[in-house]
DODREN-834932 format. One record per residue: residue number from 0; x, y, z of N, C-alpha, C in turn. Coordinates in pm, 1 decimal, padded with zeros to 6 digits. Atoms other than C-alpha are relative to their C-alpha. Layout:
<nodes>
<node num="NUM" n_X="X" n_Y="Y" n_Z="Z" ca_X="X" ca_Y="Y" ca_Z="Z" c_X="X" c_Y="Y" c_Z="Z"/>
...
</nodes>
This chain:
<nodes>
<node num="0" n_X="00049.8" n_Y="-00105.7" n_Z="00086.4" ca_X="02019.4" ca_Y="00488.3" ca_Z="01398.7" c_X="00107.0" c_Y="00037.8" c_Z="-00102.0"/>
<node num="1" n_X="-00089.5" n_Y="-00040.0" n_Z="00106.8" ca_X="02168.9" ca_Y="00605.4" ca_Z="01074.0" c_X="-00038.2" c_Y="00140.2" c_Z="-00043.0"/>
<node num="2" n_X="00025.4" n_Y="-00136.4" n_Z="00045.5" ca_X="02202.1" ca_Y="00969.6" ca_Z="00977.2" c_X="00019.1" c_Y="00003.8" c_Z="-00150.2"/>
<node num="3" n_X="-00002.2" n_Y="00001.0" n_Z="00146.0" ca_X="02126.5" ca_Y="01028.5" ca_Z="00612.2" c_X="-00031.5" c_Y="00139.3" c_Z="-00051.3"/>
<node num="4" n_X="00025.4" n_Y="-00127.8" n_Z="00066.0" ca_X="02158.6" ca_Y="01351.3" ca_Z="00417.3" c_X="-00057.8" c_Y="-00029.9" c_Z="-00137.0"/>
<node num="5" n_X="00068.6" n_Y="00031.6" n_Z="00125.7" ca_X="01918.3" ca_Y="01345.7" ca_Z="00125.2" c_X="-00026.7" c_Y="00126.2" c_Z="-00080.1"/>
<node num="6" n_X="00044.0" n_Y="-00106.2" n_Z="00088.2" ca_X="01840.8" ca_Y="01561.1" ca_Z="-00172.8" c_X="-00129.7" c_Y="-00047.5" c_Z="-00063.1"/>
<node num="7" n_X="00128.6" n_Y="00038.1" n_Z="00055.0" ca_X="01473.5" ca_Y="01541.2" ca_Z="-00260.5" c_X="-00030.1" c_Y="00084.2" c_Z="-00122.9"/>
<node num="8" n_X="00041.1" n_Y="-00072.1" n_Z="00119.8" ca_X="01345.3" ca_Y="01634.5" ca_Z="-00602.0" c_X="-00149.3" c_Y="00024.7" c_Z="00010.6"/>
<node num="9" n_X="00140.0" n_Y="-00037.1" n_Z="-00010.9" ca_X="01018.2" ca_Y="01820.3" ca_Z="-00579.6" c_X="-00046.3" c_Y="00061.1" c_Z="-00130.7"/>
<node num="10" n_X="00053.1" n_Y="-00048.9" n_Z="00126.4" ca_X="00805.7" ca_Y="01883.6" ca_Z="-00885.9" c_X="-00069.0" c_Y="00133.5" c_Z="00024.2"/>
<node num="11" n_X="00058.7" n_Y="-00132.4" n_Z="-00015.5" ca_X="00711.8" ca_Y="02249.6" ca_Z="-00924.5" c_X="-00016.8" c_Y="00063.2" c_Z="-00136.9"/>
<node num="12" n_X="00032.4" n_Y="-00062.8" n_Z="00129.1" ca_X="00539.1" ca_Y="02379.6" ca_Z="-01238.8" c_X="00087.0" c_Y="-00052.2" c_Z="-00113.7"/>
<node num="13" n_X="-00074.7" n_Y="00058.6" n_Z="00110.8" ca_X="00714.2" ca_Y="02137.8" ca_Z="-01470.5" c_X="00149.4" c_Y="-00004.4" c_Z="00019.9"/>
<node num="14" n_X="-00143.0" n_Y="00000.1" n_Z="-00026.8" ca_X="01056.8" ca_Y="02186.9" ca_Z="-01313.4" c_X="00026.3" c_Y="-00077.1" c_Z="00128.1"/>
<node num="15" n_X="-00037.8" n_Y="00068.2" n_Z="-00122.7" ca_X="01239.7" ca_Y="01987.6" ca_Z="-01052.4" c_X="00084.4" c_Y="00093.2" c_Z="00084.6"/>
<node num="16" n_X="-00076.6" n_Y="-00079.9" n_Z="-00095.1" ca_X="01364.4" ca_Y="02171.8" ca_Z="-00748.0" c_X="00061.9" c_Y="-00097.2" c_Z="00099.4"/>
<node num="17" n_X="-00065.1" n_Y="00085.0" n_Z="-00097.6" ca_X="01612.5" ca_Y="02016.7" ca_Z="-00509.3" c_X="00005.1" c_Y="00071.4" c_Z="00132.9"/>
<node num="18" n_X="-00007.4" n_Y="-00052.4" n_Z="-00134.6" ca_X="01593.4" ca_Y="02067.8" ca_Z="-00137.7" c_X="00075.1" c_Y="-00101.3" c_Z="00084.3"/>
<node num="19" n_X="-00077.1" n_Y="00090.9" n_Z="-00085.3" ca_X="01854.4" ca_Y="01918.7" ca_Z="00092.1" c_X="-00063.9" c_Y="-00006.6" c_Z="00137.4"/>
<node num="20" n_X="00051.1" n_Y="00019.0" n_Z="-00135.0" ca_X="01750.2" ca_Y="01774.4" ca_Z="00422.4" c_X="00087.1" c_Y="-00100.8" c_Z="00072.6"/>
<node num="21" n_X="-00075.5" n_Y="00092.6" n_Z="-00084.1" ca_X="01895.7" ca_Y="01575.9" ca_Z="00705.9" c_X="-00101.4" c_Y="-00090.3" c_Z="00069.0"/>
<node num="22" n_X="00092.8" n_Y="00094.9" n_Z="-00060.7" ca_X="01712.6" ca_Y="01259.3" ca_Z="00815.8" c_X="00074.5" c_Y="-00094.6" c_Z="00092.0"/>
<node num="23" n_X="-00053.5" n_Y="00104.1" n_Z="-00087.1" ca_X="01774.9" ca_Y="01021.8" ca_Z="01101.0" c_X="-00097.3" c_Y="-00116.6" c_Z="-00009.6"/>
<node num="24" n_X="00083.8" n_Y="00117.6" n_Z="00023.0" ca_X="01643.9" ca_Y="00675.2" ca_Z="01016.5" c_X="00054.3" c_Y="-00119.4" c_Z="00076.6"/>
<node num="25" n_X="-00048.3" n_Y="00125.1" n_Z="-00057.6" ca_X="01658.0" ca_Y="00342.2" ca_Z="01194.4" c_X="00080.2" c_Y="-00077.4" c_Z="-00105.4"/>
<node num="26" n_X="-00089.4" n_Y="00072.1" n_Z="00090.4" ca_X="01936.0" ca_Y="00129.7" ca_Z="01040.2" c_X="-00076.6" c_Y="-00102.0" c_Z="-00084.1"/>
<node num="27" n_X="00071.5" n_Y="00105.3" n_Z="00073.6" ca_X="01695.6" ca_Y="-00151.5" ca_Z="00945.1" c_X="-00088.6" c_Y="00057.0" c_Z="-00110.9"/>
<node num="28" n_X="00081.0" n_Y="-00062.3" n_Z="00105.0" ca_X="01471.9" ca_Y="00087.0" ca_Z="00750.3" c_X="00088.7" c_Y="00039.9" c_Z="-00116.9"/>
<node num="29" n_X="-00091.0" n_Y="-00040.8" n_Z="00106.4" ca_X="01763.2" ca_Y="00229.6" ca_Z="00556.6" c_X="00051.2" c_Y="-00120.6" c_Z="-00078.3"/>
<node num="30" n_X="-00046.6" n_Y="00120.9" n_Z="00068.3" ca_X="01892.9" ca_Y="-00119.1" ca_Z="00479.0" c_X="-00106.9" c_Y="-00055.9" c_Z="-00092.8"/>
<node num="31" n_X="00108.8" n_Y="00050.3" n_Z="00085.2" ca_X="01552.6" ca_Y="-00224.2" ca_Z="00346.0" c_X="-00024.4" c_Y="00091.8" c_Z="-00119.5"/>
<node num="32" n_X="00012.0" n_Y="-00095.3" n_Z="00111.2" ca_X="01523.9" ca_Y="00093.3" ca_Z="00137.7" c_X="00108.9" c_Y="-00028.6" c_Z="-00103.0"/>
<node num="33" n_X="-00111.3" n_Y="00027.6" n_Z="00090.7" ca_X="01866.9" ca_Y="00017.6" ca_Z="-00008.9" c_X="-00019.6" c_Y="-00131.0" c_Z="-00075.3"/>
<node num="34" n_X="00025.5" n_Y="00127.6" n_Z="00067.2" ca_X="01765.8" ca_Y="-00341.4" ca_Z="-00085.7" c_X="-00102.3" c_Y="00016.6" c_Z="-00111.6"/>
<node num="35" n_X="00107.9" n_Y="-00017.7" n_Z="00097.8" ca_X="01455.8" ca_Y="-00226.4" ca_Z="-00271.1" c_X="00038.0" c_Y="00099.9" c_Z="-00108.2"/>
<node num="36" n_X="-00022.2" n_Y="-00109.3" n_Z="00095.3" ca_X="01564.3" ca_Y="00098.8" ca_Z="-00433.7" c_X="00145.1" c_Y="00013.8" c_Z="-00043.7"/>
<node num="37" n_X="-00140.8" n_Y="-00021.7" n_Z="00028.8" ca_X="01942.1" ca_Y="00089.3" ca_Z="-00423.9" c_X="00046.0" c_Y="00130.6" c_Z="00062.1"/>
<node num="38" n_X="-00053.6" n_Y="-00117.8" n_Z="-00068.7" ca_X="02169.4" ca_Y="00345.0" ca_Z="-00257.2" c_X="-00011.4" c_Y="00126.4" c_Z="-00083.6"/>
<node num="39" n_X="00003.3" n_Y="-00119.1" n_Z="00085.5" ca_X="02165.1" ca_Y="00577.4" ca_Z="-00557.4" c_X="-00141.1" c_Y="00056.4" c_Z="-00017.6"/>
<node num="40" n_X="00137.3" n_Y="-00048.1" n_Z="00016.5" ca_X="01785.6" ca_Y="00606.3" ca_Z="-00549.6" c_X="-00071.6" c_Y="00013.2" c_Z="00134.3"/>
<node num="41" n_X="00059.5" n_Y="-00017.6" n_Z="-00132.2" ca_X="01730.8" ca_Y="00649.3" ca_Z="-00176.3" c_X="-00092.8" c_Y="00120.7" c_Z="00004.6"/>
<node num="42" n_X="00077.7" n_Y="-00123.7" n_Z="-00009.7" ca_X="01609.5" ca_Y="01006.0" ca_Z="-00208.2" c_X="-00132.0" c_Y="-00011.7" c_Z="-00073.9"/>
<node num="43" n_X="00122.7" n_Y="00016.3" n_Z="00077.5" ca_X="01358.8" ca_Y="00923.6" ca_Z="-00479.5" c_X="-00096.8" c_Y="-00092.3" c_Z="00072.3"/>
<node num="44" n_X="00084.8" n_Y="00095.5" n_Z="-00070.9" ca_X="01227.2" ca_Y="00624.0" ca_Z="-00284.3" c_X="-00063.9" c_Y="00065.1" c_Z="00122.7"/>
<node num="45" n_X="00050.9" n_Y="-00063.3" n_Z="-00122.1" ca_X="01192.9" ca_Y="00822.4" ca_Z="00039.3" c_X="-00098.1" c_Y="00111.7" c_Z="-00034.9"/>
<node num="46" n_X="00092.8" n_Y="-00106.1" n_Z="00042.2" ca_X="01028.9" ca_Y="01116.0" ca_Z="-00141.7" c_X="-00133.4" c_Y="-00059.8" c_Z="-00043.9"/>
<node num="47" n_X="00124.6" n_Y="00064.2" n_Z="00043.7" ca_X="00775.4" ca_Y="00882.9" ca_Z="-00306.6" c_X="-00076.8" c_Y="-00056.2" c_Z="00118.6"/>
<node num="48" n_X="00066.2" n_Y="00053.4" n_Z="-00119.4" ca_X="00703.0" ca_Y="00712.8" ca_Z="00026.8" c_X="-00064.5" c_Y="00112.8" c_Z="00080.6"/>
<node num="49" n_X="00055.2" n_Y="-00114.3" n_Z="-00072.5" ca_X="00653.0" ca_Y="01051.0" ca_Z="00193.4" c_X="-00122.0" c_Y="00056.1" c_Z="-00072.7"/>
<node num="50" n_X="00112.5" n_Y="-00050.7" n_Z="00078.7" ca_X="00426.2" ca_Y="01166.3" ca_Z="-00090.3" c_X="-00122.9" c_Y="-00089.7" c_Z="00018.8"/>
<node num="51" n_X="00111.5" n_Y="00092.7" n_Z="-00021.2" ca_X="00211.2" ca_Y="00851.5" ca_Z="-00053.3" c_X="-00060.1" c_Y="00017.9" c_Z="00139.1"/>
<node num="52" n_X="00047.5" n_Y="-00019.8" n_Z="-00137.1" ca_X="00187.6" ca_Y="00904.1" ca_Z="00322.4" c_X="-00076.9" c_Y="00131.7" c_Z="00012.0"/>
<node num="53" n_X="00069.4" n_Y="-00128.8" n_Z="-00003.4" ca_X="00090.0" ca_Y="01270.0" ca_Z="00275.4" c_X="-00137.0" c_Y="-00009.5" c_Z="-00067.3"/>
<node num="54" n_X="00128.4" n_Y="00017.4" n_Z="00068.4" ca_X="-00181.9" ca_Y="01175.9" ca_Z="00026.2" c_X="-00098.7" c_Y="-00076.3" c_Z="00088.4"/>
<node num="55" n_X="00085.3" n_Y="00079.4" n_Z="-00088.6" ca_X="-00317.5" ca_Y="00914.5" ca_Z="00269.2" c_X="-00048.8" c_Y="00085.3" c_Z="00117.1"/>
<node num="56" n_X="00038.6" n_Y="-00086.7" n_Z="-00112.0" ca_X="-00315.8" ca_Y="01166.3" ca_Z="00556.3" c_X="-00102.1" c_Y="00105.2" c_Z="-00043.3"/>
<node num="57" n_X="00097.6" n_Y="-00097.5" n_Z="00052.4" ca_X="-00496.0" ca_Y="01428.6" ca_Z="00340.9" c_X="-00136.0" c_Y="-00065.8" c_Z="-00017.5"/>
<node num="58" n_X="00124.1" n_Y="00072.8" n_Z="00023.3" ca_X="-00755.6" ca_Y="01170.1" ca_Z="00242.1" c_X="-00071.5" c_Y="-00028.1" c_Z="00132.0"/>
<node num="59" n_X="00061.1" n_Y="00028.5" n_Z="-00130.0" ca_X="-00815.2" ca_Y="01066.3" ca_Z="00605.1" c_X="-00053.7" c_Y="00126.6" c_Z="00065.2"/>
<node num="60" n_X="00047.1" n_Y="-00127.2" n_Z="-00056.6" ca_X="-00843.8" ca_Y="01432.2" ca_Z="00712.1" c_X="-00130.3" c_Y="00043.0" c_Z="-00068.1"/>
<node num="61" n_X="00121.4" n_Y="-00036.9" n_Z="00073.8" ca_X="-01101.5" ca_Y="01497.3" ca_Z="00438.3" c_X="-00116.6" c_Y="-00089.0" c_Z="00041.2"/>
<node num="62" n_X="00106.1" n_Y="00089.8" n_Z="-00046.5" ca_X="-01297.6" ca_Y="01188.7" ca_Z="00541.5" c_X="-00052.7" c_Y="00044.6" c_Z="00136.1"/>
<node num="63" n_X="00039.7" n_Y="-00043.3" n_Z="-00133.1" ca_X="-01298.9" ca_Y="01311.8" ca_Z="00898.7" c_X="-00079.3" c_Y="00130.3" c_Z="-00005.3"/>
<node num="64" n_X="00067.6" n_Y="-00130.1" n_Z="00010.4" ca_X="-01401.7" ca_Y="01666.4" ca_Z="00799.3" c_X="-00139.4" c_Y="-00011.2" c_Z="-00062.1"/>
<node num="65" n_X="00129.1" n_Y="00012.8" n_Z="00068.7" ca_X="-01690.4" ca_Y="01542.6" ca_Z="00583.7" c_X="-00088.3" c_Y="-00108.5" c_Z="00060.9"/>
<node num="66" n_X="00077.5" n_Y="00104.0" n_Z="-00066.9" ca_X="-01815.7" ca_Y="01278.6" ca_Z="00826.6" c_X="-00143.5" c_Y="00047.1" c_Z="00021.6"/>
<node num="67" n_X="00140.5" n_Y="-00031.9" n_Z="-00019.5" ca_X="-02193.8" ca_Y="01274.5" ca_Z="00828.2" c_X="-00062.6" c_Y="00081.0" c_Z="-00111.6"/>
<node num="68" n_X="00053.4" n_Y="-00080.9" n_Z="00109.4" ca_X="-02232.3" ca_Y="01476.1" ca_Z="00507.9" c_X="-00090.5" c_Y="-00082.0" c_Z="-00091.8"/>
<node num="69" n_X="00077.6" n_Y="00087.5" n_Z="00087.3" ca_X="-02381.4" ca_Y="01176.5" ca_Z="00329.4" c_X="-00075.0" c_Y="-00097.0" c_Z="00089.3"/>
<node num="70" n_X="00077.6" n_Y="00088.3" n_Z="-00086.3" ca_X="-02665.3" ca_Y="01001.6" ca_Z="00506.9" c_X="-00119.3" c_Y="-00058.8" c_Z="-00072.4"/>
<node num="71" n_X="00117.3" n_Y="00066.4" n_Z="00058.1" ca_X="-02957.3" ca_Y="00770.9" ca_Z="00436.0" c_X="-00116.6" c_Y="00097.5" c_Z="-00014.7"/>
<node num="72" n_X="00109.2" n_Y="-00096.7" n_Z="00004.6" ca_X="-03193.7" ca_Y="01059.0" ca_Z="00508.4" c_X="00006.5" c_Y="00084.1" c_Z="-00127.8"/>
<node num="73" n_X="-00018.6" n_Y="-00082.6" n_Z="00119.2" ca_X="-03047.2" ca_Y="01264.5" ca_Z="00222.8" c_X="00001.1" c_Y="-00081.3" c_Z="-00128.9"/>
<node num="74" n_X="-00011.2" n_Y="00085.3" n_Z="00119.1" ca_X="-03002.1" ca_Y="00969.9" ca_Z="-00014.4" c_X="-00067.7" c_Y="-00134.9" c_Z="00023.3"/>
<node num="75" n_X="00070.8" n_Y="00126.2" n_Z="-00026.8" ca_X="-03273.9" ca_Y="00708.2" ca_Z="00041.2" c_X="00017.6" c_Y="-00102.8" c_Z="-00112.7"/>
<node num="76" n_X="-00019.5" n_Y="00091.5" n_Z="00112.6" ca_X="-03198.2" ca_Y="00561.0" ca_Z="-00302.5" c_X="00127.8" c_Y="-00083.9" c_Z="00014.1"/>
<node num="77" n_X="-00127.7" n_Y="00070.9" n_Z="-00017.7" ca_X="-02863.1" ca_Y="00433.5" ca_Z="-00167.7" c_X="00009.6" c_Y="-00066.5" c_Z="00137.5"/>
<node num="78" n_X="00001.6" n_Y="00057.2" n_Z="-00134.8" ca_X="-02966.0" ca_Y="00257.9" ca_Z="00153.4" c_X="00062.3" c_Y="-00139.3" c_Z="00007.4"/>
<node num="79" n_X="-00045.4" n_Y="00139.4" n_Z="-00008.4" ca_X="-02877.9" ca_Y="-00101.8" ca_Z="00067.6" c_X="00130.6" c_Y="-00019.7" c_Z="-00076.6"/>
<node num="80" n_X="-00121.4" n_Y="00035.5" n_Z="00074.3" ca_X="-02561.7" ca_Y="-00269.9" ca_Z="-00056.3" c_X="-00029.5" c_Y="-00010.9" c_Z="-00148.5"/>
<node num="81" n_X="00038.8" n_Y="00014.5" n_Z="00140.8" ca_X="-02743.7" ca_Y="-00351.7" ca_Z="-00378.9" c_X="-00016.4" c_Y="00137.5" c_Z="-00065.4"/>
<node num="82" n_X="00015.1" n_Y="-00136.9" n_Z="00051.5" ca_X="-02832.7" ca_Y="00016.9" ca_Z="-00423.5" c_X="00137.1" c_Y="00062.7" c_Z="-00028.4"/>
<node num="83" n_X="-00134.4" n_Y="-00056.0" n_Z="00016.7" ca_X="-02469.1" ca_Y="00117.4" ca_Z="-00375.3" c_X="00071.9" c_Y="-00065.2" c_Z="-00117.9"/>
<node num="84" n_X="-00063.5" n_Y="00069.1" n_Z="00112.4" ca_X="-02346.7" ca_Y="-00149.6" ca_Z="-00618.8" c_X="-00054.0" c_Y="00051.7" c_Z="-00133.2"/>
<node num="85" n_X="00061.4" n_Y="-00053.3" n_Z="00121.5" ca_X="-02593.6" ca_Y="-00023.0" ca_Z="-00880.1" c_X="00054.1" c_Y="00139.4" c_Z="-00030.1"/>
<node num="86" n_X="-00050.2" n_Y="-00136.6" n_Z="00015.6" ca_X="-02482.5" ca_Y="00336.3" ca_Z="-00823.5" c_X="00143.9" c_Y="-00000.1" c_Z="-00052.1"/>
<node num="87" n_X="-00140.2" n_Y="00006.6" n_Z="00041.8" ca_X="-02113.0" ca_Y="00249.7" ca_Z="-00855.7" c_X="00010.4" c_Y="-00052.9" c_Z="-00143.0"/>
<node num="88" n_X="-00001.0" n_Y="00056.4" n_Z="00136.2" ca_X="-02177.6" ca_Y="00036.8" ca_Z="-01167.1" c_X="-00041.5" c_Y="00105.6" c_Z="-00102.3"/>
<node num="89" n_X="00046.0" n_Y="-00104.8" n_Z="00092.1" ca_X="-02370.0" ca_Y="00323.0" ca_Z="-01331.8" c_X="00105.6" c_Y="00109.3" c_Z="-00017.0"/>
<node num="90" n_X="-00105.3" n_Y="-00102.7" n_Z="00008.3" ca_X="-02094.8" ca_Y="00573.3" ca_Z="-01248.9" c_X="00116.5" c_Y="-00048.8" c_Z="-00084.8"/>
<node num="91" n_X="-00110.9" n_Y="00056.0" n_Z="00078.4" ca_X="-01828.8" ca_Y="00342.9" ca_Z="-01393.2" c_X="-00036.4" c_Y="-00006.7" c_Z="-00148.0"/>
<node num="92" n_X="00043.8" n_Y="00005.9" n_Z="00139.9" ca_X="-02031.5" ca_Y="00288.6" ca_Z="-01711.5" c_X="00000.1" c_Y="00139.2" c_Z="-00061.7"/>
<node num="93" n_X="00003.1" n_Y="-00137.0" n_Z="00048.3" ca_X="-02083.1" ca_Y="00662.0" ca_Z="-01747.3" c_X="00141.7" c_Y="00050.0" c_Z="-00027.0"/>
<node num="94" n_X="-00139.6" n_Y="-00040.4" n_Z="00016.2" ca_X="-01709.8" ca_Y="00721.5" ca_Z="-01701.2" c_X="00060.3" c_Y="-00064.7" c_Z="-00124.3"/>
<node num="95" n_X="-00053.6" n_Y="00070.1" n_Z="00118.4" ca_X="-01622.0" ca_Y="00457.2" ca_Z="-01963.0" c_X="-00055.1" c_Y="00060.8" c_Z="-00129.7"/>
<node num="96" n_X="00059.0" n_Y="-00062.1" n_Z="00118.3" ca_X="-01863.5" ca_Y="00617.0" ca_Z="-02211.1" c_X="00066.5" c_Y="00133.1" c_Z="-00031.2"/>
<node num="97" n_X="-00068.6" n_Y="-00128.2" n_Z="00019.8" ca_X="-01702.4" ca_Y="00958.9" ca_Z="-02157.7" c_X="00140.6" c_Y="-00020.6" c_Z="-00053.8"/>
<node num="98" n_X="-00134.5" n_Y="00030.9" n_Z="00048.5" ca_X="-01358.6" ca_Y="00807.4" ca_Z="-02209.1" c_X="-00001.8" c_Y="-00037.0" c_Z="-00148.6"/>
<node num="99" n_X="00011.3" n_Y="00040.2" n_Z="00141.0" ca_X="-01466.9" ca_Y="00646.5" ca_Z="-02536.3" c_X="-00028.5" c_Y="00119.6" c_Z="-00087.2"/>
<node num="100" n_X="00032.9" n_Y="-00119.1" n_Z="00078.4" ca_X="-01619.3" ca_Y="00972.7" ca_Z="-02656.7" c_X="00120.8" c_Y="00088.9" c_Z="-00018.7"/>
<node num="101" n_X="-00115.1" n_Y="-00088.8" n_Z="00011.0" ca_X="-01310.6" ca_Y="01175.0" ca_Z="-02579.6" c_X="00111.6" c_Y="-00064.2" c_Z="-00080.2"/>
<node num="102" n_X="-00101.7" n_Y="00067.4" n_Z="00079.2" ca_X="-01087.7" ca_Y="00910.9" ca_Z="-02740.2" c_X="-00033.5" c_Y="00009.0" c_Z="-00149.1"/>
<node num="103" n_X="00043.7" n_Y="-00005.4" n_Z="00139.9" ca_X="-01293.8" ca_Y="00932.4" ca_Z="-03060.2" c_X="-00001.8" c_Y="00142.9" c_Z="-00055.1"/>
<node num="104" n_X="00005.4" n_Y="-00139.3" n_Z="00045.9" ca_X="-01285.8" ca_Y="01312.7" ca_Z="-03075.4" c_X="00130.9" c_Y="00044.3" c_Z="-00058.4"/>
</nodes>
């Protein structure tokens, strides 16, 4: 194990705040972080990795909390794979049209 003191930069209303912390990491993880990010960017790399993990955990929690909210009974127009593909295609086209409109404004 390797003990690592880090300073994380957290974005807060357009400003960066620094918060010091003490981490204990397996040596092999720290070595790989250093190979990828370099020793001078450890904190940034670890903060970004933590942020990605937090986003994934939030997403999974939301999926779990909303389980069953969308069913065939409520949306018979989306029962088949073909129906879903059509729905997604229409949403993407609608989004692209909005983007073009706002780019032209």
